[in-house]
N, C-alpha and C positions, 0 to 999 in steps of 0.2 A: 465594092466599087459601085454597084447599082444603088445600094442604100444611100451612099454618100451623094451620088448624082441626083437621086430623087429628092433628098433633103435640100440640097443646094437649089434645085429647081423651084421647090416650094418657097424657100426663103427669098429668093430673088423675085419671084412673082409677087409675093406679099410686099416686098420693098418697093416695087414699081407702083403697086396700088396705093401704098401709103404716100409715096411722092406725089401721086395725082390727087389724092384725097387726104390732106393733112390731118383731119380729125377722125380718120378711120380707126375702128377698134376690131379686135378679133374675139368673138364670143365662143366660149366652150363650156362644157358641163363637167365639173369636178376637175381634179388636178392632172389627169392622165396626159392630156395633150401638152400642157406646159412642161410637165416632167419629161415627156418624150423629146421635146425640142431641146431641153437642157442636156439630156444624155447624148443625143445625136451630135450636137455641136461640139461637145467635149470629146466624144469617141472618135470623131473624124477631124477634129481640130480645124473646123471651118465655120464661117459665119458667126463666130463667137461674139465679136464686137457688135454685130448687127442685132443679135438676140439680146445682148446686154442693154443696148439702147432702147429696145422695145420694152424691156422690163422696167427700166428707169422711167419711161414715158407712160407706163401702166397701160400699154396697148392691149394686153391680154386680159379679158374680163371673164371671171368664173361665175357663170349664172347659178351654179349650185350654191355658192355663198349668198347670192342675192335671194334665192328661194328659201334657203335655210333661215336667214335672218329676217325675212320680210313676210313670210307666209306660214300660217299654221294649217296644214293639210290633213284631211281625213284619209290618209293612205298608210299602208304598212311601213313605207320608208320614203325617203326623198330621192330615190333613184329616178332617173328621167323616164324609165319605163312606167313607173307609178304616177309621176306628176303629169305626164302627157295625157292622161285620161281626161284632164280638165280642158284641154284645148285641141284635141284631135281624136279621130276614131282609132279603133284597134288596128294593129299591124296585121298585114296579110301574108307576108313572106314566110318561107319555110324556116328560115333562121330567125329566132325570136330573142335570143340572149347572147351575151358575149361567150358564155360557155358553149353554146350551140355552134358559134362560128369556129371555135377551136376544133370541135368534133368534125365539122364539115371540111375544114382544112386538112385534118389528118386523113380523111377519106380521099381527098384530092391527091395527097402525096402517094396514096396506095394505088389509085385508079387513073390518075391524070385526066379525070373527067372535068373539062373546063366549065361545064354547067354548074358544078359545085362552087367554083370561084365566082361565077356570076351571081349565085345566091348570096354568097358572103358580101359581094360588092353591093348588092341591093340592100342588105342589112345595114351596111355602113352608110349608104345613102339615106336610109330611113333615119339614122341617128343624126345626120347633118340637117336633114329637113326638120326633124323634131326640135333640134336646138334653135333653128331659125324661127320656127313657129312659137317656141317658148319665149324667145326674145320679144316677138310681136305681142304675145299675150300679156307679158309682164308690163309692157308699155301701156296697155289698156287699163291696168290696175294702178299704175303710178299716179299719185296725186298731182294735179295740174300745177299746183303752186310750189312743188318741190324743186329746189335748186339742183341744176346739173353739176355733178362733181367736176371741178377743175376745167370747166368749159373755156374760161377766159385764157387759160394757159395751155390748152390742148392743141398745140401746134407742133408740126414736125420739127425736129432739131432740138427740142427741150431735153432729149435723152442723150445728147452728145457727151462724150467723156470729157473730163477736165483736161486742161492743157498739159498737166503733168502726166496723166494717164495716156493721153494721145501720144506724147513724146516717147513714152515707154513702149507703146504698141508699135509705133513706127520703127523703133530700134529693134524690137523683136522680129518684125517682118523683114527688115533688112538682113539681119543675121540668119533668119530662117531661109531666105532666098539664097544666101551664100552657101549655107550648109547643103541644101538640096540641089544645088547646081551640079553636084557630083553624086552619082548613085552609089551609096555604100550604107549597109545596115547601121553601122555605128553613127554615121552622120545623120541618118534619119531619126534614130533614137534621140540624139542630142537636139535635133530640131524640135522634136515633140516635147522635150523636157523644158524648153524655154519658158513656157507658160504654165508649168506644173503647179506652182504655188498659187497662181491666180485662179486656176481651175479648182484646186483643193479648197480655196477659201470661199468660193461662191456659195456652196450650201450653207455655210455659217452666216454669210450676209443675207441670203434669202430667208433663212430662219429668223434672223434678227428683225428684219423688216416685216415679216409675216406676223410675228408676235405683237408688234405695235398695233395691228388691226384685229387681234383676237377679242372676242367678247369676254367679259369678266369671268364667266363660268369656265371658259376654256383656259384662261390664264391660271385659274385656281388648280386646274388639273395638270398643268405643265410644270415639270420639275425645273425648267429653265426660266421660270418667272417667279417673282414674289408679288402676288396680287393683293391689293387692298391694304397697303401700309397706311397706318394712322399714327400721327404724332402722339407720343406719350404725353398726357397732360402735365404741364409744368416743366417739361424737359427743356433744357437750355443747350443741349449738345446734339441736337438733331437725332434723337432716339425715337424709333418707330416700332410699333407692334403690328403683327400681321395675323390674319385668321388662320385657322388650322389648315395646313397644306404641306405637301412634301416638296422640299427645295434642295438644290445642289449649288450652293454658293459658299465661297470661302472668304474668311476675313482677309483683308489686304488686296482683294481683287476688285476690278471695276465692273459696273453694271450700267445698263442704259435706262434712263428715265423715259418710260414708254409714252407718257402723255405729252412730253415736250416735243414740239414740232421739229426741233433740230436734233433730237436724239442725244441730248446731253449725257455725258458719262458721270456717274456718281461712284465714289469709292466707299466700299463697305469696310469701315474701320473695325467693327465687331459684328459677329454673327452668333447669336445665342438661340439655338433651335429648341432648347428645353423651355425657355421662357417666351419663345417666338418673338424675339426682339432683335433689331439691328441698329447699329449706330452708323450714320452716314456722313460723308463729307463731299462738298461740291465746290467748284471754283467760285471765288467771291462774286464774279460778274453774273452768276446764275442764282445767287442768294436773293431772298430767303427761299428755302424749300417750302412747298405747300403743306397744308395740313394732311392731305391725302395724296398718295401716288402709288404707282406700281413700277416694278423694276424687271428688266429682262437681261439675259446673258448678253454680254458685249460681243462685238464682232471678233474676228481672228486677230492674233498677234501680228503686228506689222512685220512683214517678211521682205521688205524692200532690199535688205542686204543680201538675202539669199537669191532673190531674183537677179540682182546685179552681178552676183558671182556666176550664175548660170550664163548670163550674157557674156561675161569675160571668157568663160570656157568655150562657149559656142563660137565667139569671134576668133579665139585662138585656133580652134580646130579648122574653121573656115579659112583663116589666113595661112595655116600650115606652119606656124612658127614653133610648134612643139614645146610651148612653155610648160604645159602640164603633161609631162611624159607618163606619169603613173596613171592619171585618169584616162589618157588615150589608150594605154595598155589594157586597162580595165574594160573600157567600152568596146574595144576591138577583140576582147577576150584572148589576148596574146598569152602565150606561155610565159610565166614570170621570168624576168631577166635577172640573173644572178652572176656576179663576176666569177669567172672561172668555172661556170656550170654549163654543161652541154644540154641544150634544149632537147626535151624528150626523155631525159634521165630523171629518176625520182629526185624530188627536192631533198629528201633525207634518205640515206641508204638503209637505215634500220626502220622496218615497218612499225616498231613500237614508239617511234618518234622521241628519241632521247632529248632531254632538255638542251644538252650541249650542241647537238646537231641543229636543233631549231634555232638557237641563238646564232649559230654560225651562218645559217641560211638567211636570216633576217639582216645580219650585218652585211651580207654580200649583195643585198638588193641594189639594183642599178637603175634608178628611175623607173621603178615598176611597182607591182603590188603582190601581196601574198595572203592567201586565205588559210587560217588555222582553224580547223573544224573539229568539233567534238560534241558528243551527246552530253546531257546534263551530268555533272560530276566527273567529267573527263579531265579536268584541270586546265581549262582555258584561262581562267583568271590567274591561276598559279603560274602557268607558262608565260602569259602576257606580262605579268609583273616582273618576272625574272629577266625576260628579254629586255624590257624597258630599262631595268636597273643596269644591265650590261651595256646598253647603248649610252646611257648617261655616263657610265664609267669611261666610255670611249670619247666623251666630250660632245656627243650629239645633242641636238635640240629635238625634243619629243612633244607632240601634242596628243592628248587623249580626249576622245569625244564619244558620244552616243546619243540616243534619243532623249534621255532623261538625266537629271542630276543624280538620281539614285544609282543608275548604272555607272555613271562616270565616277561617283564617289566610291563605289564598291571596288573598282579597279585601282583607283588612286590609294585607297586604304591598304590594299595588298602591296602596291609598289612601295608605300611608306614603310611597311613592315620589313620588306627586303632591304631597303636602303639603310634602315637602322641596324638590321642584322649584319649587313656588310660593312658597316662603319662609314657609309657614304653620307654623313650628316652635312657635308659642305654643299650638297646639291641645292641650287636655287630653284625651288618648286612652288607653284601656285595653282589655285583653282578659282576660275571666274565664277563667282556666285551671284545671286540676285538679291539686291538690297530688299529688306523687309520680307524675304521669303526664307524662313528658318530652315525649311527642308532642303534648300539648295546648298547650305553651308557644309563643308567637310569637317571643320574644327579639328584639323590634324595637328600632329606634333612637329613635323617638318614642313608640311605643305601648307602654305598660307592662303587664306581666303582673300580674294580681291574682288571689289565691287564694280570698279570702273573698267570699261573696255580698253582705253588707251594704256592704263597701268598694266593690264593683263597682257598686252601685246608688246611690252617693253622688251628689247632684245636681251636683257640680262637674265631673263628666266630660261633655265635649261629644260624644265618640265612645266607644262601648263595644261590644265584640264578645263573643258568648257563645252557648251552646246554649239549647235550649228551657227547660231547668231554670232558667236565669237570668231570662229575659224573661217566664216564666209566674209568677214570684214576685209576690205582692201588692205588694211594695215597688216594683215596676217599672210598676205599672198606670198607663197613660196618662202616663208621665213623659217619653216621647220624642216628638219631632215626626215623625220618620220611622223606619220599620223596613225595612231592606233584607234580603231573603231570597234568598241565593244558592243555585244548584242547586235552584230551587223545584220542579222536576219530581220531585225525590226526597223532598219534604216532604209528609207526609200532610195532608189537610184538617184533621184533628183537631189536629195540632201547629201548623198555621198559626193555627187559632182560638185556641190557648192562648198562643202568643207574640204574636199580634196584639193582645192586650190591652195591650201596653206602649206602643203608638204611635197617633198621630192619623192618620197616613197610612202606607200599605204599598206598597213597590215590590218586585215579584217579578222575579228574574233567572233565566232558564233556558230550557230547550227540552224540551217534553213528549215529544219523540221519543227522548231519552236514556233509558236504563234507569231505571225507578223503583226506589225503595227497597222491598225485600221487606217486606210487611206480614203479620205473623202473626195468626192467629185468623180467624174468619169474622164478617163485619160486615153489618148490614142496609142495604138501599138503597144509597146512594152514599157512605156514611160511611167506606168502606174505600179510597176513591180518593186519588190524589195531588192536590195543590192545582191543578196545571195540567190534569189530566184533568177535574176537576170544572169548571174555568173554561171550557175550550175546547169541551167537549161534542162531542168527536170531530173538530173542525176541525184541519187540519194547521198552520195559521198563525193568529195572532191578527188579527182584522179591524182595519183602520186606525183605525176610530173607537173601538176598545176597547183598544188598546195600541200598542206600537212594535215593529216588526219590523226587525231588522238584516239587510239582504239580502246583504251581501258577506262571504264568509269569506276571511280573510287567511292561513290556515294551510296550504292546499293549493296546489300548482302550478296555475296557470290551465289548463294543458292537461288535467290530471286533472279539474278542475271541468267543463270543456267536454265531456269524454268522458262 
């Protein structure tokens, strides 16, 4: 609470100063201060829009980058402690380095001697004074005829969000206020989730814009850029060659043309790393491409459909209309509701979790969720595929999702085998794949690949597999009886909330002990957790009255298991 209050006080003070002095900039040395502001705004879910505006306005100026690119210094490094020898005398305090400040703070924690805090404070004051003196010194070195960057456009308000973004932020704030009007942990988590995807995308946007300003040598060292592309002589198909460098670009993906002021996107039709050549395509209005250019990784995939799904869930919870019973049960960590089942009793009576009992339990889900947990090789895919086949035999509509096409296809392939084995060849089953992405296609015998979202959401399908972008679509809202989420330990709480809008019941398959999906950005409270982290609250295994644990692994030699 103190950290949040201090951060808000700083941001509000700076905002008032900027309002009074529209051309004001904030100078710092290296990325620590900017990074800290980004983390604090995300961690406490406060002043995020204000910080975004400052970043768009380029209010924060890193003097380290100025020194690094403009000065060749006879110093061991470009740290401010070394550079300051040119414009100020030696420091006099007891604390001389960042490491020393940590040591002094540890001593304060042991002794409560406030004199130690005062010495740390004096060290920090020295840093601030040195940064100010550095700025003044750099101004004396600056050529008098050099043009000031963006001076004519350097007015407050230039960093305002677009009308579309502002409308979204207004809607988020309205739903957040409604959710937090009543104190309940589940409502707080839901309020924190509303901007999850926007927070997760920010590091990718920041990196994309930072790459556009990198010197050529730094671009060469970045795997997220292709620096120094030169058109192949005589090429009529926009084929380019690049100097030796390590890259991470795939054919069929888009990249950003770094030199273009509007950051135009270019499609990589072919990527040949052996010959160090790429073939590019760009919209006709941006043709012709130049003889030389550099490319960088594009920003994040558009997640508007996921953001809108979270707003639907948040509004539903705030209104108390209970449209999404299964999601509410999950967020409130209710004991799963099963028809004819007494709360508190084991979900399955046999600890070995026989398949028949598991199928019966899932059939009796009543607007709720169920977690089927098992270590690697315990038969989660086997169990899930047989349960799905049984539900399809009952005439239920089933959705299958996960974080990746690979995981979705793995479960669908197992379901297809069971359907063929059972003679259920009449089942209308599909998989929403991505056009021009061969790895997304299932190429099944019964299950048909579908490229377009409207076709994938046609009510005739009994079984449909797809990513979060499919099942977060408003057209999927509450259209399925069951949603199966494979590798649920890698699915974030936010994505589960988004895709959970599609179904009346949710079945989670996974093991929280497996590595989770890396989540970018800094998120408040528990909104950055995986779905299983949130559900289990630190427990190693799901309690028998809250889920089904598959106790036997069939993948390892018994002697290894016993060892």
